[in-house]
N, C-alpha and C positions, 0 to 999 in steps of 0.2 A: 641697365634690365635689361633694353631691347639689342645689345651684344651677345647680352646673354642668350635668351630664346630664338636669337638667329640660330646661332651657331646649335644648340641643339636642335633646334628643325634641322638644320643641314644636315645633320649627323645623324640624326633619324631619316632622313628622306635617302642620304645615301645608302644607307646598313638594310633599308627597307626595298629598295628599287634592289637591289642584289637577291635578299628573299624572294622576290617577288621574280624576277630573269633565271636565279637556280629551282624553281619549281619548288623552295622550301615549305608553301602553304598550300600547294598538291600532294592530298589524303593519298594518293597509290605510291608518292615518293617516299612519304618518310612512313608512312606502317611499310615498304618495300624493304626498307632500310631494318625496320625491328623484326621481319621475319626471312631477314638476309636475302632476301630476292630482291634489290635495286638499294645498291651502296654509296648510289651518288650525292646525297645529302651526308653522307658517315666523310666520304672523300672531301664533302667542300668544308665542311667544318674542320678536321684532322685540317687541311693546309691554312684555314682563317687561323688557328690555335698554332699553327710550324711559324707562320709570318710575325705575330703579336711577339710570339718569343726570341726568334729570329731579332724582333724589334728591339724587344728591350736588352737580352742580355747581352746584344753589340750594343746599345747603349751606357750601359754598366760596366760590361769591359775599356770601351773608352775612357771612361770615368764624364761622361756631359750627361748623366740621366737628368739628375738635377736640371742642369741649365736648359736641358728640353723636356723639363717635366714630364720626364719616363720610365719615372719611378713609380713601380706597380702598387695600383690598392691592395691590401690583402684583405680576405674577408674572413674573419673571423672564426675558430674552431667552436662550436658551439654545446658537444656531447649529441646524447643520442635523440636532439632536435634532426639533424641530418637526415636519421632513418625512419625517422616518422615523417618526416616532410616530402623524401624520397619516394619512402612507400604511397604517400597522398598522387602527391605527380605524376608521379611516373605509372600508376595507375589510370588514370585519366586520358598519359599521355598516349600509353596502348592502348584505351580502348576508342581512341576518338584521332590518333595522328594530330592534335593539333598544341598548341603549346603559347604562350602569351605573345611572343614577336610575329610571330606567325598568326596567330587568330586577327591580330591587329592588322595584320596585311593586305588577310584575305578581303575584310571586311567591306572595305570598297569598292572594288573588285568585281566586286556576285560570282563569283565563283560557281559550277551548276547553273548554271542561266534567270539569276537573280534570289538563287536562295535565299531565306531572311536568315539561319539556322547563326548565322555565323556574328549575327548582331547579340541575337544571345548569350553566344560568346566573350561577350564582351563586355557584356550587362557581367555577368557571372565571376568576372575576373574583379568589378569592385567591389560587390556583393565579398565573395573569398576574402577581401582586404577589412571587409567590415567585420567580414566574422572573427578575425583574427585578430584586430582589436579589440575584441570583448573578452578570446578567449588568455591573450598573449600572459595576463597575470596573473593564472591560473598556471599555465604552463612553466612558468617561470617559478613560482611557488612551487611545484610538485617536481623541481629537477628536469623535467624533460630539456627544457633552452638553459643548456649550463653556462655558467661567467664565461665571456668572452675569450678568448684564447687570438692571440695571432702567431698560431703556429705555420711552420711551411717545410715540404722539401728537401730545400736546401737546409732549413736553421738545423732539421732536425739529424741531419746527414752532418753539420760543421761543415757544411763547403761556403762559397759564396754563391751569389744568388749568379751571376753572368755567364757560368761555365757548365751549369746545371742548365737554365734555362735556355741557353743552344743546344743543347744533348736531346732537351725536352724536343725546339724545334724540330731538330733532324729525325728524330723517333717519328713525330706525327709525319712528317713531309715523309718520309720512307715506307710509312705504312698506309699511307694515302697513294703513294703508287704502286707499291706493291698491289692494294685493293684493289686502282684499276685496270692493273695486269690479265689479274684472272680472276676478275669480277666484272665487266662491263655490265654499265647498267641498259638498263629499257631504255626505247627512246620512241618519245611520246610528239615529233615535231617533225615534219616534213624536212628532206634535206633542204638545207640555204645553204647557194654559193658567193653570192653578193656579200661586201664588210656589210652592207647596209640587213641584208637579211638577216645574217648572223647576228648581228648587233636587236634586229626586235625581235630573235627567236626565243626559244629559253639557251639560256648562258651553258659553257662546258665548267665543270664545279672548277676548275686550275683558278682562271681568272677571278668568276665569283668568290673562291675562295681568297685569295689574293687580298681583292679589295675589304672584304669582310676583314681582314686582319688588320690593314692598314685605317681601317674606319676605329678597330679598335684602341690601336695607339692613337689617335688622332681623337680619341674621344680620353683618354687618360693626358693628352698634353691638354686638353682645356681643363683641366682640373677634373673629369667627368665622368662617367662608367658607363659601358654599354649591358642593362640590365634590362630589362623588359615588369620584371615584377615588381622591382624597385622604382617605371616609370610609373606602374598604375599607384603605386602605393603615394610616389608626388602629385600625381596628378591628383588624389584621394584626397589627400592634407590642404595640399592649396584651396580644391572645390571647397573643401568645408574653414576655412581661414575666410576665405570671400565673406563667405553667410554665416558671419561669427561663432559658428560652432568649429574651434581647431581640434584635432583630433589628437590624443597624447602619443601614435606611432609619430607626430610628423608637428613637435610644439614652439617647430618655428618653422615658417617659408622663407629660405635663405636663397639666396642665384643657385644654389647648388642645386636646390629642390624646382627652382624655375627651369634648370637645364634638362631633368631628367623630366620634366614634363613635357617641356615640348620635344622629348627626343621620342614619348610616343606619338606625339602630332603630327612629326615627321616623317615615321613609319607609315601612318594613314593616311597622310602628304605622298608618301612613296607608291605606296600602292594604287593610287588613285593617277597618277601621271603617268604610271611607269606600267597601267595598265591602254591608255590612252595610245602611245606609241607603240605598243607591243603587237604583235600578231595575235589574235583571237583567239583563245585557247579551248577546248574541249574538253568534256570531263569524262570519258567513258565509265569510269566506275560507279559501282552505286555506291562506294563512299563521298564521290567527288560531286555527288549527284542529290541532293536532299530537296524534300517537300519546298515551296516558297511562301507553305504559310507559317505565320510567326507565333502561332500554338499549334501547335502537333509534337509528335514523337522525335525529330531533329531538333527541336527548338528546344525540346524539355532536352534532350542528354546534351544539347548545346551546353548550355547554361548552366546545365548541374558540373558540364567537363571546365568551364569556365572558373567555375566557384572552386572547386580542388583541387584545378593550376594552380592558380591564386593564395589559397590557403595555403597546399602542400609551398609552394616557391619559396611564403613568408615565411614558413615555421622554419623549412630547410634550410634558407638561405641561398636563395637564387634556381633560378629559371635554366634551360636551357644555354643559355645565351649568359646571363650572369654569374650562374655557373657552374659553366661547361666556357663556352666558345669563350669569353673574356676571360675567366676565371683560371683557366689551365693557368697559361702561361707565367700568372704569378705566383707556381708554385703552393696555393694555398690547401692546408691540409682539409679546410673545414668542406670548398669546393671540391674537393678528392671525392669525400665520403658522399657530398649529398649527390653530386655528380654522377658517382660509380652506381649511389644507390635507385637513385632513379631509370636509370640507364638496364640496370639490369632489371627493376621493376618489370617498366614499358615494353622489354624486352620476352620476358612472360609472361605477361597479360596478353600480348600480340598472336604471340606463338600456337596461345591455350584459344585464343579468335580464329586462327587460321585453320587448328586441327578440329574442332567443332563445324567448322564449317563456317564459320560467320565470315571469315574474309576468303568469300571463292572465288579463281582466278580472278582478283582484283589486274596483277600487274602482266603482260606480256612477258615471255621467253629474252634469260638476261640476253644485249646485243641486239635486239631485235626492234622492228617501229612497229609499233602500232596504229596498224590502217586507220583505225575508226578513231582515233586522236589526232591524224592530221589536222594539224593547226591552218585554221583560213587565215587568208589575206586580208 
C-alpha cells in the first residue's frame, strides 16, 4: 500500500511540476491557446502526445510492451455521452481557462496574490462527481451513456497498433514544430541566461512536453493512468469508504484507486514545491487576478466551473489530460470523440468571449515580452 501511494504521489508531483513550469495554470496561456493568440500550451500537449505515442509504439513494435508494462489502456466508447460531456466540459474550459489538473496545481501556488477562487474550483470538482453519482443511472437508462465498447483507430482501420502509434507521434511532433515556426508564443518572463535561472523560470514547451509524455508512460508502467477527473473520483470514493458510506461509483478501494487518489495529491504537492523554488510570477491580466474573497463573483464562477468540469469529464470519459494528453496515444475513439468535442466547444466559447469584449487585451503580441509580467527574483 505504501509503495502504491508513494509511486502515485511521485508521478503526480512530476506532472504537477511540469504543468506549473510550462504555465498551463495561467489563464492567459490557456485562453490564449483557445483564441489562437498563444500556442505554447498546445505545443506542450502535442509534444507530450508524441512522446507517449513513440514510447507505446516502439514497445509494441519491439514486442516488449507486456514485459515493460507499456500496453496502453483503452478508454471505452460510450456513444452520445462523449458529446454531452464534451459540451459541458468545453463550455466551462472556454469560460475560465481551467481544467481539473491545472486547477489542482494552481491551488497551492495562490496565483493572483493569494486569491481564493482556486479553492472553490477544487470544491466544485468534488461536487460535480457527487452530481454524476446521482444522475448516472438515469443517463444509462436513457441511453445517453451507451454500452462501453473498446473501439480504437487502428482497430477500425484493421492495422496493428505500433505503426499507427508511431505515425500519430510523428504527426503531433511535426504539428508542434510547424506551430512554433509560424506562431511563437508571448513571453511573460524576463530573459534568463544561466542554467539555474532557466530552470527557475518558465520552461520551454519542448522539454516540458517531453517530460509530460514520459510521465504518461511511467504511469502506464505502474498499471496507472494520468487522468485527473478520475483521480478526483478515486479520492471521492476512498473518502466515502473511510466514513462507511461507499459510493456506487467506487465499490471497492483497490490499489489502483489508491494510486489515482495519490496522483492528485502529488499534483498539489508539485504546485507547492515548484512555487517555492521558482521565480515569483506576476499575473498581469484580469483573468489571472481575481478578488481574494472566498465569497464573490470569482469564487462563484470558480465553483461553477469546477462542478461543470468534473461533471462533464465524468459523463464524457475524461478531461484534458485523461481524454487528450494521456488518451490520444492509445488511439481510443471514445477519447477522440470526447477530446474533439470539448476542444471545439472551448474554442467557440473562448472566441465568443473575445469578440464580445469579455477578454480584452489579455495577451501581448506573439513573440514579445510582457514587461508588466516580468518575473521578480
